[in-house]
C-alpha positions as CSV (number, residue, x, y, z in Angstrom):
1,M,193.5,-1.1,86.3
2,I,190.8,1.3,85.1
3,R,191.6,5.1,84.6
4,I,189.0,7.7,84.8
5,N,189.7,11.0,83.1
6,L,188.3,13.4,85.8
7,L,190.1,16.4,84.2
8,A,188.0,16.2,81.1
9,S,184.8,16.0,83.2
10,E,185.8,19.0,85.2
11,R,186.5,20.9,82.1
12,R,183.2,20.0,80.6
13,A,181.5,21.0,83.9
14,A,183.5,24.3,83.9
15,K,182.5,25.0,80.4
16,A,178.8,24.3,81.1
17,A,179.0,26.6,84.2
18,S,180.7,29.3,82.1
19,K,178.0,29.1,79.4
20,G,175.2,29.3,82.0
21,L,177.0,32.4,83.6
22,Q,177.3,34.0,80.2
23,T,173.6,33.4,79.5
24,A,172.6,34.9,82.8
25,Q,174.8,37.9,82.1
26,K,173.2,38.3,78.7
27,L,169.8,38.1,80.2
28,T,170.8,40.7,82.9
29,V,172.1,43.0,80.2
30,V,169.0,42.6,78.1
31,G,166.8,43.2,81.1
32,S,168.8,46.3,82.0
33,L,168.5,47.6,78.5
34,I,164.8,47.0,78.6
35,L,164.5,48.8,81.9
36,V,166.6,51.7,80.6
37,L,164.6,52.0,77.4
38,A,161.3,51.8,79.4
39,A,162.6,54.5,81.8
40,L,163.6,56.7,78.8
41,G,160.2,56.2,77.1
42,I,158.4,57.1,80.3
43,G,160.7,60.1,80.8
44,W,160.1,61.3,77.2
45,R,156.4,60.8,77.6
46,Y,156.3,62.7,80.8
47,W,158.4,65.5,79.2
48,A,156.1,65.6,76.2
49,L,153.0,65.7,78.4
50,G,154.6,68.5,80.3
51,Q,155.3,70.4,77.1
52,M,151.7,69.9,76.0
53,V,150.4,71.1,79.4
54,A,152.7,74.2,79.2
55,T,151.5,74.9,75.6
56,A,147.9,74.6,76.7
57,D,148.5,76.9,79.6
58,R,150.1,79.5,77.3
59,Q,147.2,79.2,74.8
60,L,144.7,79.5,77.6
61,A,146.4,82.6,79.0
62,E,146.6,84.2,75.6
63,A,142.9,83.4,75.0
64,R,142.0,85.0,78.3
65,R,144.1,88.1,77.4
66,E,142.3,88.2,74.0
67,E,139.0,87.9,75.7
68,Q,139.8,90.8,78.0
69,R,140.9,92.8,75.1
70,L,137.8,92.0,73.1
71,A,135.7,92.8,76.2
72,E,137.3,96.3,76.3
73,I,136.6,96.8,72.6
74,L,133.0,95.7,73.0
75,K,132.6,98.1,75.9
76,E,134.1,100.9,73.9
77,V,131.8,100.0,71.0
78,A,128.7,100.0,73.3
79,Q,129.8,103.4,74.7
80,F,130.2,104.7,71.2
81,E,126.8,103.5,70.1
82,A,125.2,105.1,73.2
83,R,127.0,108.3,72.5
84,R,125.9,108.3,68.9
85,A,122.3,107.6,69.9
86,Q,122.5,110.6,72.3
87,L,124.0,112.8,69.6
88,E,121.3,111.7,67.1
89,Q,118.6,112.4,69.6
90,R,120.1,115.8,70.4
91,A,120.4,116.6,66.7
92,S,116.7,115.6,66.2
93,L,115.7,117.7,69.1
94,I,117.6,120.7,67.9
95,D,116.1,120.3,64.4
96,E,112.6,120.1,65.9
97,L,113.3,123.2,68.0
98,R,114.5,125.1,65.0
99,R,111.4,124.0,63.0
100,G,109.3,125.0,66.0
101,Q,110.9,128.4,66.1
102,S,110.1,129.0,62.5
103,A,106.5,127.7,62.8
104,P,104.9,131.0,63.8
105,V,106.5,132.7,60.7
106,H,105.2,130.0,58.4
107,I,101.8,130.1,60.1
108,V,101.4,133.8,59.5
109,D,102.8,133.5,56.0
110,Q,100.4,130.8,55.0
111,I,97.4,132.5,56.6
112,S,98.2,135.7,54.8
113,R,98.4,133.9,51.5
114,A,95.2,132.0,52.1
115,L,93.3,135.2,53.0
116,P,90.7,136.0,50.3
117,D,89.3,139.5,49.5
118,M,86.8,141.2,51.7
119,M,88.0,139.4,54.8
120,W,90.0,140.7,57.8
121,L,91.3,139.0,60.9
122,T,90.7,140.1,64.4
123,G,92.5,137.4,66.4
124,L,95.1,134.7,66.1
125,K,96.0,132.3,68.9
126,Q,98.5,129.5,68.8
127,Q,98.8,126.6,71.2
128,G,101.4,124.2,70.1
129,Y,100.6,123.6,66.5
130,D,96.8,124.2,67.0
131,V,95.9,127.6,65.6
132,T,92.6,129.4,66.3
133,I,91.7,132.3,63.9
134,E,89.1,134.9,64.5
135,G,87.9,137.4,61.9
136,R,85.1,138.9,59.8
137,C,84.0,138.6,56.2
138,L,81.2,139.8,54.1
139,S,79.9,136.5,52.9
140,L,80.1,132.8,53.6
141,T,81.8,132.3,50.2
142,S,84.8,134.2,51.5
143,L,84.9,132.0,54.6
144,S,84.6,128.9,52.5
145,D,87.4,130.1,50.2
146,F,89.6,130.9,53.2
147,I,89.2,127.4,54.7
148,G,89.7,125.8,51.3
149,N,92.9,127.8,50.8
150,L,94.3,126.8,54.2
151,E,93.6,123.1,53.5
152,A,95.1,123.3,50.0
153,S,98.3,124.9,51.3
154,R,99.4,121.5,52.8
155,Y,100.4,123.2,56.0
156,F,97.1,122.7,57.7
157,K,95.7,119.2,58.4
158,R,92.3,118.5,57.0
159,P,89.7,119.4,58.0
160,V,89.9,123.0,59.2
161,E,87.1,123.3,61.7
162,I,84.6,126.1,62.0
163,L,84.1,126.8,65.6
164,S,81.5,129.5,65.2
165,S,80.0,132.0,62.7
166,E,77.3,134.6,63.2
167,V,75.9,137.5,61.3
168,V,76.7,140.9,62.9
169,T,74.6,143.9,61.9
170,G,76.7,146.9,61.0
171,Q,76.5,150.1,63.0
172,G,74.9,153.2,61.6
173,G,73.3,151.3,58.7
174,G,76.5,149.7,57.6
175,P,76.6,146.3,55.8
176,E,76.2,143.1,57.7
177,T,79.3,141.1,58.3
178,I,79.9,137.5,59.4
179,R,82.0,137.1,62.5
180,F,83.7,133.7,62.5
181,S,86.2,131.6,64.5
182,I,88.0,128.6,63.0
183,R,90.6,126.2,64.2
184,G,93.2,124.1,62.4
185,S,96.4,122.1,63.1
186,F,99.5,123.4,61.5
187,Q,101.9,120.8,60.2
188,M,105.6,121.7,59.6
189,S,106.0,118.7,57.3
190,G,104.3,120.8,54.7
191,I,107.6,122.6,54.3
192,D,109.2,119.4,52.9
193,Q,106.3,118.5,50.6
194,L,105.4,119.7,47.2
195,P,105.1,123.4,46.4
196,V,102.2,125.1,47.9
197,A,99.1,124.7,45.8
198,T,97.5,127.8,44.2
199,P,94.8,129.2,46.6
200,V,91.3,128.3,45.6
201,K,89.3,131.2,44.1
202,G,85.5,131.3,43.9
203,R,84.8,128.2,46.0
204,P,81.0,127.6,46.1
205,A,79.4,128.9,49.2
206,A,78.6,126.6,52.0
207,K,75.0,125.5,52.1
208,G,72.7,126.7,54.9
209,G,72.6,129.9,56.8
210,P,75.2,131.2,59.2
211,R,75.8,129.3,62.4
212,G,74.9,130.9,65.7
């Protein structure tokens, strides 16, 4: 009679099934671990991206606040520059007005210094910085010296123009005189220039007779 050991076969089958179950469990555990690690990695990446976005938002907000602050500073600087330009313009205007107020005094002073002997003035008109002088003298030499002295004073622009000159007969047998009218442009810049030159004396007489 032949005997078959079925118990051993069942044991081997049970062991094989047990090994297969353990392998499946291990694969399940490994797969679960992989899923957990992947989820953790995705969560960490999402959190890191969120932190980067939050940092970028903060930096952007700070940059905008800094931009607004700089814009206010630039606005104040522009207002300051405009204010300074106005003050400089006013100071220049005040200085020009002061110089203009002193112009008549300097005009009279320079004319009196340039006036040669044997000459007297009968009229003085000022329009802005243009000065018209009327007077009489005994010779063309005196008139020439007077014009030369005015031009040499640096306060009158060259040339000083002769508007008219005529010989006037003296009344009652008196000497003849020359009645003249000249015009020159007074320049206040002469005040800031070199010292006034010494008036010309004995300048040669102008050629030709008196003008009518």
